[in-house]
N, C-alpha and C positions, 0 to 999 in steps of 0.2 A: 712553317710557324708556331715557335712556342705560348700555347695558351697561357693566356695570364690572371693572376689573380691582386688585385689593386685591394691594398689594407688604407680607409681613410681612418686619421685618429680625429677624435674629437674631446678629450682628455677622457674624467671619469675619476674614480678608486682605483682601475685598472691601471691608468696612469700616474695612481695617490705615489706619493714620498713621506715617510715617519721620519722623526728625528730617531728609534730605536725599531728591528726587526721584531721587536713582540708587541708592539704598539698595533693594535688592527682598525682604531678606532680614532685618535689625535693625529691624524695625518692630511696634509692639505691633497689635495686631490688635483688631476690636470696640472701634473708636473713633470714626470716623462714623456719624451716624445715618442710616436710610435712608431718611427725606428727600431729604436735602443728595443720595443716592448717586443721584438720579432724576433729580436736577439739569437739564444739556441733554439726556439719554435721550429721545426717540425714542418717542412714544407712539402706536398702533395707530389708524388714523383711524376716527372714530367711536366711541372709548371713552373714560372718564375715569379714573381712578387715584385710588387711594386706597391712604394709609399707614400700618404700624403698627410701632411697635416690639417685640416680643414680649421679646426680649434681648440684650445684647449684652456677647457672648463671645467668645474662641478657641474654634473646634470642638473641639481636644482637651478641652479641659474638661468636655465637655457630661454635664449630667447628667440623673438623673430626673427632676427639678423642673423644668428647661427643656422636655424632651419632652412632659410634661403640660401646661406652660402653650402650647405648639405645638398639641398636640394638638387642646385646647379651642380654640385663634384658629382653625385651618383650618376645623375641627369645625362651631363658628359663622358664621362665615365663606360656608362649601359651602350653607349652610340659605339663605339672602338670595335671592331668585330674580333681583334685578340684577343678580351676580357672575355672572361670564361665566366668571373662572378666576383662580387664587390665583399667586404667585409669593413665592417664599421666600428669600432674600440670606443665605447657608449658608455658613460655613468648610468649607476643601474636606478634614482632615481625616478626621471623621465624618458625611461628607453622606450616604456609602452606608447608614450605620447607622440614619439620619433618612429615609431614603427610602425604606427597608425597612419601617421603622415605619407611616409614615404608610401605605403599601401595604396593610401586608399587614391594618391595626387597619381605614382610613376604606373602600378600592378606590373611591376618589370620579370620580363618572360626569363631571366637570368634569375640567377640568386643573388638577392643581399641581406647581407647575414649580419645582424648587430651581437656582439657579442662585451662583454663585462666583468665585471668582477667583486666579490664583497669584502677581500682585501687588499690591501695594495701594493704596489708591485715592489716596495722593500721591507714585506714582511717576512717572515722564514720562512713561514707555509705559504705560500699565495696560492692564488687559485687561477689568475691571471692567465699564466701562461696554455694551462689544458684548455681552459674556453677558448683560448687565440687558437690554437692549433685545432679543435673542433670546428671554430668557424669555419678554417681554411679548408679542411676537408669537407666541410659541409658545402662551399663556395664551390668546390673544385669538382663534387657530385655530378655526371651526367642524368640528365633530367631533369635535377632539381631547377625549381623556378619560385618568386615571388619574396616577400619580405618576410623573414625568416627572426628565431633570437635565442639563442643556442644558450645555455647557464645549468653548470654540473651534468651535461650530459643528457639533458632533454630541449627537443627541439620545440616551439612554442609558433605556430602562426601570429603574423603581425597585427589578427583583427580582434587576437582573445588573451595574448601575453599580457598579466598584471604581475607587476610586483606584489608580493605577499608576507615577506616577513621584512624586517628590520636591518637580521644581522647572519643568521644560515645561510653557508656558502650556497645552498640548492633556495635560492629567493622567488623563482617564478612558476607560476603556475597559468594552466588556461582556462581555470573554470569548470563547465560544465561540459565542454567541447572538448578536453583531453590534449595532452601533447601532439605533434604532427609526427613526428617522430622520434625517438633515442638513440645515445652514438655512446656503445661500450667498449673499452679497448680496440677504437679504432673500427668497429664495426656499425654498420647504419642498419634500423629498423625503424621502418617508417610502417604507420600506424596512419595512416591519412594522408589521402591527396594531397601534391603541395598547392599552395593557396595560390588561389588565382580570382579575380575580382572583375573582370569585365564591364560586369554592373552598376560599379561604382565607379569606373574610372571615365573621367571627361579632359581628354585631349588637350584644350584649351586653356584647362585650370591652371597648370604648370608656369605656360605664358605669365598671365595673371598672378601668380604669387610670386614670380621673380623680378615684375617691372610694377608692381606695390610698394611703395614705399612703407606703408602704413596697412600692416592686415586688420581688418575688423576687430575691435576690442572687445571680448570674451571672457566674464568671470565666474566664478562658480560660488555659490555655498550651499550650506547643510542643513536640513534639517534637524532637532534634537529636543529634546525635552526642556520646555521656558521658551522657546524661541520665540521674539515679538518680531520679528519682521523689520527691526531697526536697521540693520546694514543693508537690507536691499531699499529700506526709504530712505537711507543714507547716498547710495549708488544711484538711486531714482534723481536726489537734488541733482547731484550730479552731473549728472544726463539730462537734466533741463539748464542747466546754468552752464554747460558748456567752459566748466572750469580745468579741464583735463588738457591735455594736447589730443589725445583721444578719445571721441568719442564710446560711452559704453552701448555698443551695437545687440549684444545679448546675453544672457543670463541663464548658468545651466546649474539647477536644484536637483543635490541630491539628498534626496525622500528618506525617510525612514521606511522599511519593510519593503512591500510592493511601491515605492513611492509615493507612499503617505507623506501629507503636509500638514504641521499645525497651521491652525483658523490662522490666525495673526499673518505669518508667515503666506500663507495662499492670499491673505488681503493685499497683501504689498508687494508680491510677484503679477496678480491680476492690473492691481495699480498698474504697477512698469508695461504690461501690456499694452494697456490703456494710451502708455505717453510715447508708445512705438517701439519699444524694447520688445525683443527675438528670445523668449524661455520654453528652457527645456526639461522635463522630469527625470530624473534616474533615479537611482537607491544610492542609501549606502553600503548594503548589503556586500561582503567579499564575493560570494557567487549571485545567479542569477540575474535577470533581466529583466523591469515589466512588465508584467501583463495589463493591459487595457483592459477597467472592467467597465464599474461603475463611472458616469460621464465626470471629469476634469477638465475645468477652465485652464489646463497647464497640458499642454501635450506632450507625450511621452517618448522617452529615445530608450531601443534596446539596448545601448552603448553605457558602459560604466563610465561615471562621473568626468575622469579626465580625457578619455578620450570622445564623447560627448561636445567637452567644450571645444575641440582640436574639429570637430565633425561640423558641427553649431556656425566653427570660425570659416571653414573654408564654405559653407551653405552660404552665410552672407556677404561674401564675397564675390 
């Protein structure tokens, strides 16, 4: 049986198209089918490739509906014995959230590799084909496992990857943890063990996510100079009035520094807790994690805000 690599398309800049090959910013994401993206991208020797279009969106518009479809597709293909690994073409904007969700829910024993691009498929000097080729090679690597993201030759683990630049081709970083590996001219150098998170894996969680029509609604606010807590109070009123189709269940706050909060914001968050909202405190800093020190009424999370929001959603489910 020829081992198979499955490529799932979700859209993003890697599938974007603009009117001019010189235009790297004025494009529309999610235009080119994943089968067309594969084009002349080399397939690792001894493997065959199968493509499936799961969604075709700009990843800034990622939704629970698309995440549910993607989870179902990834899980289905992971069960096939002939599938050696999966590659997911994805927009860069919410890639870190999707990666965390997949790792947290599935903890796959096979490689699931997210690939993206900072320039559209129509660009004269596009980066998508190389990233896709690297993703295929990584998915074909013996012994590789877990949810990974590869961009500009650097391989990141789902739990640590973050988008840290809005324009450069090497837009992702893993902070203090560092990348798992690097791909250079087809040669893979591993610096860390492949990601595995059995301590986070809850087998029943996937079924609940696939069956629930509405996932718990969790929002995210940020601390800053001049914070008044007005946004939190407005969300709290909405929560109490039940005016939204989906009741607000949780709130993540990106604090300054080591998760510090303006007094007025903290007071509003404490009121939210008293009204039944679950609140978690992260940091808006690009690197590092909140270290618990003096007692705070708002529990801390070691995750950055985007991933903390996903995690809280899963906990509330």
